[in-house]
C-alpha positions in Angstrom: 70.0 107.3 96.2 71.8 105.2 93.4 70.4 101.7 93.0 72.3 98.5 92.4 71.3 98.7 88.8 73.0 102.1 88.4 76.2 100.6 89.9 76.1 97.7 87.6 75.6 99.9 84.6 78.8 101.8 85.4 80.9 98.6 86.1 79.6 96.9 82.9 80.2 99.9 80.7 83.8 99.7 81.8 84.0 95.9 81.7 81.1 94.5 79.6 79.9 91.1 80.5 80.2 90.1 76.8 84.0 90.1 77.4 84.1 87.4 80.0 85.4 84.0 79.2 82.9 81.2 78.4 83.7 79.4 81.6 83.2 82.4 83.8 80.2 83.7 85.8 80.7 87.4 86.2 77.8 89.8 87.0 75.2 89.9 89.7 75.4 86.8 91.9 72.5 87.6 94.2 70.4 90.7 95.1 67.6 93.0 93.8 68.8 95.3 91.0 66.4 97.9 92.4 68.2 97.9 95.8 69.2 101.3 97.0 73.0 101.3 97.6 73.9 102.4 101.1 77.5 101.2 101.0 79.8 99.1 98.9 82.6 96.9 100.2 85.3 96.2 97.6 87.2 92.8 97.7 89.2 90.4 95.7 87.3 87.4 96.9 83.7 87.1 98.2 84.0 84.9 101.2 81.7 84.5 104.2 84.1 86.7 106.3 84.0 89.4 103.7 80.1 89.4 103.6 80.0 89.5 107.4 82.5 92.4 107.3 80.1 94.2 104.9 77.2 93.8 107.3 79.3 94.9 110.2 80.5 98.1 108.4 77.1 99.0 107.1 77.5 98.0 103.4 74.7 96.3 101.5 76.7 95.5 98.3 79.9 93.6 97.9 81.8 94.1 94.7 84.5 91.4 94.2 86.8 90.3 91.4 86.2 86.5 91.9 82.7 85.3 91.6 81.3 83.5 94.6 79.2 81.2 92.3 81.6 79.8 89.9 80.0 76.4 89.3 76.2 75.7 89.1 74.5 75.0 92.5 72.0 72.2 92.7 70.8 73.1 96.1 71.1 75.8 98.7 71.3 74.2 102.1 74.4 75.7 103.7 76.4 72.5 103.1 79.4 74.4 101.7 80.9 77.8 102.4 79.7 79.1 99.1 76.1 78.1 100.2 76.7 79.5 103.6 77.9 82.8 102.1 74.9 83.0 99.8 72.4 82.3 102.6 74.0 85.0 104.9 73.9 87.6 102.1 70.3 86.8 101.3 69.2 86.9 105.0 70.9 90.3 105.4 69.8 91.7 102.1 73.4 92.1 100.8 73.9 92.1 97.1 76.9 90.3 95.6 78.5 91.4 92.3 81.6 90.1 90.5 83.7 91.5 87.6 86.1 88.8 86.7 87.5 87.9 83.4 85.6 90.7 81.8 87.8 93.0 83.9 90.8 91.0 83.1 90.1 91.4 79.3 89.7 95.2 79.0 92.5 97.6 78.4 91.9 99.6 81.6 91.4 96.5 83.7 93.4 94.2 86.0 96.5 93.9 83.8 97.0 97.6 83.2 96.8 98.2 86.9 99.5 95.6 87.5 101.6 97.0 84.7 101.3 100.5 86.2 102.4 99.2 89.6 105.6 97.9 87.9 106.2 101.2 86.1 105.7 99.9 82.6 105.2 102.1 79.6 103.8 101.9 76.1 101.2 99.3 77.2 99.3 97.1 74.8 97.2 94.0 75.0 99.3 90.8 74.8 96.7 88.6 73.1 94.0 90.8 71.6 90.7 89.0 70.9 89.1 88.7 67.4 85.5 88.4 66.3 84.2 91.1 68.7 83.7 93.8 66.1 81.2 94.5 63.3 80.9 97.2 60.6 77.7 99.1 60.6 76.7 100.6 57.3 73.8 102.9 56.7 72.6 105.4 54.1 71.6 108.9 55.2 70.5 112.2 53.6 73.4 114.6 53.9 71.3 116.9 56.1 71.1 114.3 58.7 74.5 112.6 58.6 76.0 114.5 61.6 72.9 113.8 63.8 72.9 110.1 62.9 76.6 109.9 63.6 76.3 111.6 66.9 73.7 109.2 68.0 75.9 106.2 66.9 78.9 107.6 68.8 76.8 108.0 71.9 75.7 104.3 71.6 79.4 103.2 71.6 80.1 103.0 67.8 83.1 104.7 66.1 85.9 103.8 68.5 89.2 102.7 67.1 91.9 102.3 69.8 92.4 105.7 71.4 90.5 107.5 68.6 86.9 108.2 69.0 84.1 109.4 66.6 85.7 107.5 63.7 83.6 107.1 60.6 83.8 106.8 56.8 81.3 108.4 54.4 80.9 108.7 50.7 78.4 110.5 48.5 76.0 108.5 46.4 72.4 108.3 45.0 69.6 106.2 46.5 66.5 105.1 44.6 63.2 103.8 46.0 59.6 103.7 45.4 57.3 104.2 48.5 54.6 101.6 48.8 50.9 102.3 49.4 50.2 103.5 52.9 53.7 104.7 53.6 54.8 108.1 54.8 58.1 108.7 53.0 60.6 111.4 54.1 60.9 112.2 50.4 58.5 111.7 47.5 55.0 110.2 47.3 53.6 106.6 47.6 53.8 104.9 44.3 56.2 107.3 42.6 59.8 106.3 42.0 62.2 108.7 43.8 65.9 109.5 43.5 67.7 111.0 46.5 71.2 112.2 47.4 72.5 110.1 50.2 75.7 109.4 52.0 76.9 105.9 52.8 78.2 106.0 56.4 80.3 103.3 58.0 81.4 102.9 61.6 83.0 100.1 63.7 80.8 98.7 66.4 81.5 96.3 69.3 79.1 93.4 68.7 77.6 93.5 72.2 76.4 97.1 71.5 74.6 96.1 68.3 71.0 96.4 69.8 71.8 99.8 71.4 73.4 101.1 68.2 70.3 100.1 66.0 67.9 101.8 68.4 70.0 105.0 68.3 70.1 104.7 64.4 66.4 104.3 64.0 65.7 107.2 66.4 68.1 109.7 64.7 67.4 108.7 61.1 64.7 110.6 59.2 63.5 107.7 57.1 60.5 105.6 57.9 62.4 102.4 56.8 66.1 102.6 57.7 68.5 100.6 55.4 71.5 99.2 57.2 74.0 96.4 57.0 76.0 94.8 59.8 79.0 92.9 58.8 80.9 90.8 61.5 84.6 91.3 61.3 87.6 89.0 62.1 89.7 92.1 63.1 91.3 91.9 66.5 90.1 94.4 69.0 93.2 96.0 70.4 91.4 97.2 73.5 90.1 93.7 74.5 92.1 90.5 75.3 94.4 88.7 77.7 97.5 89.9 79.4 99.5 93.0 78.7 103.0 93.9 77.5 105.1 97.0 78.0 108.6 98.4 78.5 110.5 99.4 81.6 111.9 103.0 81.5 115.4 101.5 81.5 116.7 97.9 81.3 117.1 96.0 84.6 119.2 92.9 85.4 117.1 89.9 86.4 118.0 90.3 90.1 117.1 94.0 89.9 113.8 93.2 88.2 112.8 90.6 90.8 113.6 93.1 93.5 111.3 95.5 91.7 108.5 92.9 91.8 108.9 92.3 95.5 108.9 95.9 96.3 106.0 97.0 94.0 103.8 94.1 94.9 104.8 93.6 98.5 105.4 89.9 97.9 107.8 87.9 100.2 109.0 85.6 97.5 109.1 85.4 93.7 109.3 81.9 92.1 111.3 82.2 88.9 113.4 80.5 86.1 117.1 81.2 85.4 117.7 84.0 82.9 120.8 86.2 82.6 119.8 88.8 79.9 118.8 92.5 80.7 115.0 92.9 81.2 113.4 95.8 79.1 110.1 94.3 77.7 107.8 92.8 80.2 104.6 90.7 79.6 102.2 90.0 82.4 98.9 88.5 83.3 97.1 88.8 86.6 95.8 85.5 88.1 96.6 82.1 86.4 98.4 83.1 83.1 100.4 80.0 82.0 98.4 79.9 78.7 100.2 83.1 77.6 103.9 82.0 78.1 104.2 81.3 74.3 102.6 84.6 73.5 105.0 86.4 75.9 108.0 84.9 74.1 106.5 85.8 70.6 106.0 89.4 71.8 109.8 89.6 72.5 109.4 89.9 76.3 112.4 89.1 78.4 110.2 88.6 81.4 106.7 87.3 82.0 104.9 87.9 85.3 101.9 85.9 86.4 100.6 83.5 89.1 99.7 79.8 89.6 102.5 78.3 87.4 102.9 74.5 87.7 106.3 72.7 87.7 106.3 71.6 84.0 105.1 75.0 82.8 108.4 76.6 83.9 110.1 74.6 81.2 108.2 76.5 78.6 110.5 79.5 79.2 113.1 77.5 77.2 115.8 79.8 78.4 114.3 82.6 76.4 112.7 84.7 79.1 112.5 85.1 82.9 109.3 83.4 84.1 108.1 85.0 87.4 105.3 83.6 89.6 104.3 86.2 92.1 101.2 84.4 93.3 97.5 84.6 92.2 96.3 86.8 95.0 99.4 89.1 94.8 99.0 89.7 91.1 95.4 90.8 91.4 95.5 92.5 94.9 95.0 96.0 93.4 91.7 95.2 91.7 89.8 97.1 94.3 91.5 100.3 93.2 89.9 99.9 89.8 86.5 99.5 91.3 87.1 102.5 93.6 88.2 104.8 90.8 85.2 103.8 88.6 82.6 104.2 91.4 84.0 107.4 92.8 84.2 109.0 89.3 80.6 108.2 88.7 78.9 108.5 92.1 81.2 110.7 94.2 80.4 110.3 97.9 76.7 109.5 97.5 77.3 106.2 99.3 80.1 104.7 101.5 82.9 103.0 99.5 85.1 100.8 101.6 87.9 98.4 101.0 87.7 95.0 102.7 90.0 94.6 105.7 89.6 90.8 105.6 92.6 89.0 104.2 91.3 86.4 101.7 94.6 85.0 100.4 94.6 81.4 101.5 98.4 81.0 100.9 100.9 81.5 103.7 104.7 81.6 103.5 107.2 80.3 106.0 110.9 81.4 105.9 
């Protein structure tokens, strides 16, 4: 039977915790990582009603998008609904896990799911993040280059966009003198040695540095492995906020808003005036006002998000159609991402259910 730790490993491989925003609290909220998973309930929000539903339907894990614990708790007395939910989960041995902004910030995450629902093509991250990559350089005898590279690839190095197993190598000559008490791969202690080597370079996500160095040391034949890690300012095109893509054919603003209502099942779309055809669309699930300027700079004619405030609508400046579809509505398909990930990795080894509890606190009157 898979454990909670197995489940977390799958989710965090797809949406590493290192990619969450500094204010966030994604990851395991409560529960024993060694818990055997009987059933998982998938939800957007982790409320008391959702956790009660998990118990009622035989699930001992809740996987949600929004973390239950978002701000530090000073006590656990049941004085708030957050505390009540935690106490209920603990009493009934139900683990709570959240994948929040880390799932927002990966290429295959929340924003891609929303973009696919709207039928967008040629998708790319709207605001890629910088400072997440490093270059790992090492020096290897040519006879072991392929084995070392295989180990590094398996540890997550060598990925550039949609290209995998990417590396650079150049032939050279290494020199060294083994010290007393060493067991060198080549030569004898105390004797200067010259060896043919290849300089090998790969890109590496910084959060995988420890794993990559373990893999390097295990695969490298040398007793002392020479390597360099250089932090890069390159943007990581697979990690960042929002997404932008193109419609298959231009739509008028009323046609585009109708598509939003139909694709998302929303009763209303708050929007600005705009009278140009819509072809390029930017979007951000949840609260995305911080990307309005980026959407304009990307050449989008429409920007779709949630939680826009009154004065933020003025930032459209007549240059794009701003559409507020609601926070819940823009992230409502997140459970499908969880379902696909867990089904692909665990099949039917445990129950995988979608929460029936409606957690959207917003209601509409017409």
